[in-house]
C-alpha positions as CSV (number, residue, x, y, z in Angstrom):
1,M,100.1,38.1,-87.1
2,E,96.6,38.9,-88.3
3,I,93.9,36.5,-87.4
4,T,90.9,37.0,-89.5
5,S,87.4,35.5,-88.7
6,N,85.5,32.9,-90.7
7,N,82.8,34.2,-92.8
8,N,80.2,32.4,-90.7
9,S,80.8,34.4,-87.5
10,Q,80.9,37.7,-89.6
11,N,77.4,37.2,-91.2
12,G,75.8,36.2,-88.0
13,S,74.7,32.8,-89.1
14,Y,75.8,31.3,-85.8
15,H,73.7,33.9,-83.7
16,E,70.7,31.7,-85.3
17,F,69.7,29.0,-82.9
18,L,69.1,25.6,-84.1
19,T,65.6,24.4,-84.6
20,P,63.8,21.3,-85.7
21,D,63.1,23.1,-89.0
22,N,66.6,24.3,-89.8
23,A,68.9,21.5,-89.0
24,A,70.0,18.3,-90.2
25,M,72.0,15.6,-88.0
26,V,75.1,13.9,-89.3
27,L,76.8,10.8,-87.7
28,I,79.9,9.8,-89.2
29,D,81.7,6.5,-88.7
30,H,80.2,5.6,-85.1
31,Q,81.6,2.2,-85.8
32,T,82.3,-0.6,-83.1
33,G,85.8,-1.2,-84.4
34,T,86.9,2.4,-84.5
35,M,85.1,3.6,-81.1
36,L,87.5,1.3,-79.4
37,G,90.3,3.6,-80.0
38,V,88.8,6.4,-78.3
39,Q,90.6,7.2,-75.2
40,D,89.8,11.0,-74.2
41,I,86.6,9.7,-72.7
42,R,85.4,6.6,-70.9
43,L,83.8,4.2,-73.5
44,D,80.5,4.0,-71.6
45,Q,80.1,7.6,-71.4
46,F,81.0,8.1,-75.0
47,R,78.4,5.6,-76.3
48,S,75.9,7.3,-73.8
49,N,76.6,10.7,-75.5
50,V,76.3,9.5,-79.0
51,L,73.2,7.7,-78.4
52,A,71.7,10.9,-76.5
53,L,72.5,12.9,-79.6
54,A,70.9,10.4,-81.7
55,K,67.8,10.2,-79.8
56,T,67.7,13.9,-79.9
57,A,67.5,13.7,-83.8
58,K,64.8,11.2,-83.6
59,L,62.7,13.1,-81.0
60,H,62.7,16.1,-83.3
61,N,62.4,14.3,-86.6
62,L,65.7,15.8,-88.1
63,P,66.7,14.8,-91.2
64,T,69.5,12.3,-90.4
65,V,72.5,11.2,-92.5
66,I,74.6,8.3,-91.5
67,T,77.7,7.1,-92.9
68,V,80.5,4.4,-92.1
69,S,83.9,3.8,-93.5
70,Y,85.6,0.7,-94.4
71,A,83.0,-1.4,-92.4
72,E,84.3,-4.6,-93.8
73,G,87.8,-3.9,-92.4
74,P,88.9,-3.0,-88.9
75,N,86.7,0.0,-88.6
76,G,83.6,-2.4,-88.0
77,P,80.0,-2.2,-88.3
78,L,77.8,0.8,-87.3
79,M,76.6,0.8,-83.7
80,Q,73.6,-1.3,-83.5
81,E,71.7,1.2,-81.5
82,I,72.0,3.8,-84.1
83,A,70.7,1.3,-86.9
84,D,67.9,0.5,-84.6
85,L,67.0,4.1,-84.0
86,F,66.8,4.9,-87.8
87,P,65.6,1.7,-89.4
88,D,64.5,3.9,-92.4
89,V,67.8,5.9,-92.9
90,K,69.9,4.3,-95.7
91,V,73.2,4.1,-94.4
92,I,75.9,5.4,-96.7
93,Y,78.7,3.0,-96.7
94,R,82.1,4.3,-97.9
95,P,84.7,1.4,-98.9
96,G,87.1,4.0,-100.0
97,P,87.1,7.6,-99.1
98,I,88.2,8.6,-95.7
99,N,86.6,12.2,-95.9
100,A,83.0,11.4,-96.1
101,W,82.9,14.6,-98.5
102,D,84.7,12.8,-101.0
103,D,81.8,10.4,-101.4
104,S,79.1,11.8,-103.9
105,N,76.5,9.8,-102.2
106,F,77.1,11.4,-98.8
107,V,77.2,15.0,-100.4
108,D,74.0,14.3,-102.1
109,A,72.3,13.2,-99.0
110,I,73.4,16.1,-97.2
111,A,71.9,18.3,-99.9
112,A,68.9,16.4,-100.0
113,T,68.0,17.2,-96.4
114,G,67.4,20.9,-97.4
115,R,69.1,22.2,-94.3
116,K,72.0,24.5,-94.1
117,K,72.9,23.8,-90.6
118,L,74.7,20.7,-90.0
119,I,74.9,18.9,-86.5
120,M,78.0,16.7,-87.0
121,A,79.6,14.0,-84.8
122,G,82.3,11.5,-85.8
123,V,84.9,9.1,-84.8
124,T,87.6,10.2,-84.8
125,S,87.4,13.9,-84.1
126,D,90.9,14.8,-86.1
127,I,89.8,12.9,-89.2
128,C,86.3,11.4,-89.5
129,L,84.8,14.7,-88.1
130,Y,87.4,17.1,-89.2
131,F,87.7,16.5,-92.8
132,P,84.0,16.6,-93.7
133,A,83.3,19.6,-91.2
134,I,86.0,21.6,-93.0
135,S,84.6,20.5,-96.6
136,A,80.9,21.4,-95.5
137,L,82.0,25.0,-94.2
138,K,83.7,25.4,-97.6
139,A,80.7,24.3,-99.5
140,G,78.6,26.9,-97.5
141,Y,77.0,25.0,-94.6
142,D,76.9,26.2,-91.1
143,V,78.5,23.3,-89.0
144,W,78.1,22.6,-85.4
145,C,80.7,20.0,-84.1
146,I,79.5,17.9,-81.3
147,Y,82.6,17.1,-79.2
148,D,81.3,14.8,-76.7
149,A,79.8,12.5,-79.3
150,S,83.0,12.5,-81.2
151,G,86.3,11.2,-79.8
152,C,90.0,10.8,-80.2
153,W,93.0,8.7,-79.5
154,D,94.1,11.1,-76.6
155,M,93.0,14.2,-74.9
156,I,95.7,16.2,-76.5
157,S,94.6,15.3,-80.0
158,E,90.8,15.9,-79.2
159,L,91.4,19.2,-77.7
160,S,93.7,20.2,-80.8
161,S,90.9,19.2,-83.0
162,I,88.4,21.3,-81.2
163,L,90.8,24.3,-81.6
164,R,91.4,23.6,-85.3
165,L,87.6,23.2,-86.0
166,Q,86.7,26.5,-84.0
167,Q,89.6,28.5,-85.6
168,A,88.2,27.2,-89.1
169,G,84.7,28.5,-88.2
170,C,82.7,25.7,-86.7
171,L,80.9,26.1,-83.7
172,V,81.8,23.3,-81.0
173,C,79.4,22.2,-78.3
174,N,78.1,19.2,-76.5
175,W,75.1,17.1,-77.1
176,A,73.1,18.7,-74.0
177,T,73.5,22.2,-75.6
178,V,71.9,20.8,-78.9
179,T,69.2,19.0,-77.1
180,A,68.2,22.3,-75.0
181,M,68.4,24.5,-78.0
182,L,66.0,22.3,-80.0
183,Q,63.6,21.8,-77.1
184,K,63.9,25.7,-76.7
185,D,60.4,25.7,-74.3
186,W,59.4,23.3,-71.7
187,R,55.9,23.8,-72.7
188,N,56.8,22.3,-76.3
189,S,55.1,19.1,-76.8
190,T,58.6,17.3,-77.1
191,A,59.3,18.1,-73.4
192,P,58.5,14.6,-72.0
193,G,61.0,13.1,-74.5
194,T,63.8,15.7,-73.9
195,L,63.2,14.7,-70.0
196,D,63.6,11.1,-71.0
197,I,66.8,11.8,-72.9
198,F,68.1,13.9,-70.0
199,R,67.2,11.1,-67.4
200,E,69.0,8.4,-69.3
201,H,72.2,10.2,-70.5
202,L,72.4,13.1,-68.0
203,P,72.2,11.5,-64.5
204,F,72.4,14.6,-62.5
205,Y,69.4,16.0,-64.4
206,G,67.5,12.8,-63.7
207,M,68.0,12.8,-60.2
208,L,66.7,16.5,-60.1
209,A,63.6,15.5,-61.8
210,N,63.1,12.4,-59.3
211,N,63.4,14.9,-56.5
212,L,60.8,17.2,-57.9
213,E,58.4,14.4,-58.6
214,K,59.0,13.1,-55.0
215,N,58.4,16.7,-53.4
216,K,55.1,16.8,-55.4
217,E,54.2,13.4,-54.0
218,R,55.0,14.7,-50.6
219,S,52.8,17.8,-51.1
220,V,50.1,16.2,-52.2
221,V,50.2,13.7,-49.3
222,T,50.4,16.4,-46.8
223,Q,47.6,18.4,-48.2
224,K,45.3,15.5,-47.8
């Protein structure tokens, strides 16, 4: 059986790195009801990953689209931490459509960003993320799916969703890849903010930074 590549990989669009000027952030259905069903990752780690991705968008002033589904039902409200990070972003409430792309307000908000590269995360990976990611591909967007800021009912469902997204033409990666890509150079002015995100949400890197700071302090004392 012949396997064909998605046009995104053929035209080299994924060879272009994400930048603060070409990307938009899309956070889909990070709701305190649905998130309780995520079983492929510890809930505290999952929450930390979502916040790290959101803080990255905030740090780089990325146009950000936030949507929730059936919030008045069991899916529950948006994570309060996300609402607090983006007080000026109008959350798109979807009382009906399961696929966010079936909501014209969502599609209009994506178009209004003026960006063709979409960084997407959603709960769950197999529905809330997969449906709009495939729809966005079909509409001509480059879609980067963040697997560790998304989640699913079990590991098999998560892995199979990742495979389907990759086969369709999405680029699947973790939040740290996005954060490092947008930072690009430690000499850029956002470096302190990126270090703060890493310290809080990537513990080993926080330890490395702490070791470096302490070594510098010892060096200064020794020189005196």
